[in-house]
Residue, then its C-alpha position, 0 to 999 in steps of 0.5 A: m550302927g550296923v550292929y543295931a540295924g541287924l537286930p529284928r527288934f530294932q528294924l521293927v521299931f525303926k520301920l514303925a517310927k518311919r511310918e508314924g513320921f517320928l524320924d527325920p526323912e533325911f535320917v531315914r534316907f541315910f540309915e535305910p541302907l543299913l537295914e538292907g545290909k549295905s554300908i553307908r558313907d560317913p558324912m564327915v568324910p569327903t566322897g571317895n574316902t570311904n575307909s573310916m579306919r584309915l591310918a590318918r584318922l587313927r594316928r595320934p599326933r607326936s609331941k615335940s619331945e617324942e620327935e627330939t628323942d628319935 
């Protein structure tokens, strides 16, 4: 989302859609900081845990057969 937020055309369309009322106000409040170059918090991650690349989220669970060969 951050990549799109930096594109001038996207910003223009977003602001127009906001002004015309096409976007949900809650989404606008969530997304607007990206247009200002700020980061946003993942709503699925508890507050204070802002690193979306944390290892627990990326680690694949090991199968029992892998555990037995270690």
